[in-house]
N, C-alpha and C positions, 0 to 999 in steps of 0.2 A: 133599642130605645133607652136602655139604662145608661149606656156610655155617653150619648149626647146630653142626657139629663144631668148626669154628674158633672160633666164639663160646664154646662150652662149654669148650674147651681153655684159652683165654686166661682165662676167668672162673675156672676151677678153679685155674689156676696162681696167679692173684692171691690167691685165698682161702688157698691153702696157704702162700704167702709171708707173708701177713698173720698167720696163726696162728703160724708159726715166729718171725716178728719180734717179735710181742707176747710170746711165751713167753721168748725169749732176750734181747730188747732189744739185740741186736747184729747188724749187717748181715753181718759176716763169717761168723758162725756160721749165720745164716739161709741164706746162700749155700752153705755147706758141707752143711747138712742137705738143702737142696733138690737139690743135685747128687747126693748119695748116694741120695736117694729115686728119682731118675730115671736112675741109673747104668746099669742093664741096657739101657734104651732108647737112651741116648747111645752106649753101646758098640756096639750093633748099627748105629746111625746112621752112626757114623764108620767102622766096619769095612766097611759096605756101600760107602761112598765108595772106600775103599782097594782092596777086592776088584774093584770095577767098573773102576777106573782100571788096575789090574794086568792084568785080562782084556783091556782095550782097548789095552794097551801105552802107557799115558800115565804118564810119570814122576811119582812122588810124593816128598814131602819129609817135614817134621816132622809127627808125629802127637801130639796132646795130648788128654787126657781130664780136664784140670784146669780147673775153672771160672774165669772171669775177667770182670770188669765191663768193658763197652765204653764208649767216650766218649759214645755217645748214650743211655746208661743201661740198655741191654739187658744181659742176662746170657748170655754164651756158655759153654756147658757143655763144648764140645770142638770140635776142628777137625782136618782133614787138609789139608796143603798139596799141591795138585795142579797140575801144569803145564797151561797152556792148550793146547787142541787144536782140532780143527774143531768146528762147532756140533753135529754129531750125537753125537760122543763126549762133548763137554762136557754136552750135554743128558742123556745116559744116566748119566753120573757124578752129575750133580745129582739125577736121578730115583731113584738107587739106594736111598736110605733109604725112599722110598715103596714101591718094589718089595719090598724086604726086609721092611718092616713089614707090608705087605699079605699077603705069604706067611705070615709068622708068625701074624698074626691069623686068617687062613683056617685054618691048621693047628690053632690052639687052638679055634676055633669048631667045626670038624668033628670032630676026634679027641679033644679034651679036654672040651668042653662038650656035644658031641653035639647041635648046634643044627639040623641038617638036618631031623629030624622036627618040631621046633618051628616051623621056617619053613613046612613043608608044612601043618601044622595052622593056622597063622596065615593062609596063603593061602586056606584053605577056610573062613575066618571062624568056626572052632570055638574061640571065645575061652575057654570053660571049660577045655578040655584045654590050651590055650596057657598060661593062668595057672597051672594045676596043674603043668605041665611046667617053667615058669619058676621056680616055688617049689621044685622039686626039684633045681635046678642046684647048690646048695651041697653036696648029697650026692655029687657027682661026686668021684672020687679027686683029691687035691691041688688042690681047687678054689681055695683062697685063693692058692696059689702062682701058678697059671695066670691067675687074675683080676688079680693084681698085675702079672705080666709083660705081660699084654694091655694093661693101663692104661699102664704106662711105655713100652712100645714104640709104642702108638698115639699117645701124647702127645708123642713125639719123632720121629715118622716124616715129618712134613711138611718138605719141603725149605726151606732158608733162602732169604733174598733173593739171596745170592750163588750158591746152587745153581740158581736159576731164571733167571739172566742169559741163558743161551743158548736158553731156551725160546721167546722171542718170535720171533727170526729163524727158528728151525726150524719153528715153527708157521706162520709166514708163507710159508715155502717149501713146506710140505705143502699149505697152502690154495691156493697158486698152481698147483701141479701138479694138484691135484684139479679146480680150476676149468678148466684147459686140457683135462683129460681129459673133463670133462662137455661142454664146447663141441665137442669132437671126436667126440661121439656115444657116449661110454662110460658115460653115466649109467645106462642099463639094466643093464649088466654090473656096475657098482659097487653098485647097489641089490640085485642078486641074489647077488653073491659077497662083497662087502665089508661091506655093512650088517648082515647077520645075525650074523657073529662079532663085529663092533664093538658091536652091541647087547648081546650076552652079556657082553662085556668091561665095558661101562659099568654093566650090572646088577650085576656082581661088585664093581666099584669102589664103587657106591652101597651095597651090602650091607656092605662093609668100613667105609666111613665111617659108616653107620648104626649098626653095632655099636659102633664107637669112640665115637660120640656118646652112645649108651646107657650105656656104662661111665662116661663123664664126667658124665652127668646123674645117675647113681646116686650118685656120690661128691660132687658139688658141694653137696648139701644138708647132709650132716654137717659138712663144712668151713665152710660158711656159718654154720650154727648155732654151731659151736665158736668162730668168729670173733666173732660177736655176744656169746656168753657171756663170752669172755675180755675183750672190750671193756667189758662191764658190770661184771665183777669187778675188773679192774685200772684202769679208767678211761682206758686207752690205746687208740689206734687209729692207723691209717696212712692216708695219702691214697690216692686211686685211681690 
């Protein structure tokens, strides 16, 4: 679920930027419109960094929600300056947007979209009820608002490259400890006590990424068609 989600997220971002750039013909206005569109997600992303650092007693510095172009051509929508700590706290701070975004999407899916019955119907392969339930989603209260928030939060919840710097050493340390424990004879205990909750955790993560990918898949076609239509009408296009 993660791989198609990343692919769809990047593809949709490209199409949105292309539409804005063709309409405005100005990179600065395109950057402003793009940042305004994703502002709720960026706000939650940076706020989660700040709150996690505060909870873990890691000093923070400047906070910015103003977009800026990076030397490598990327667009940075915001940032929080956080002091370096140990690999565990650095990893948790870097993971904070994913945790906050996952909780937000779970709340929206369960309490605003009422997707649990739909999921049960899908698992039973009752596709007629599933499609009818899916078609009735827009009738949920404030559907457009929560759909928009789910889109922006999911589209900005993935940690950046700098957020992931401490993940590799932490993952290596965990793998080393698990390997030692299994060689020490704890493999049966791990399978009986650790594997079941870990399996539930990964199923939940897969469901969050799957829902996020579905939202992006639903939106990418209209923006792709709009991009092609604008290119045909104006004769303008942008590189990939």
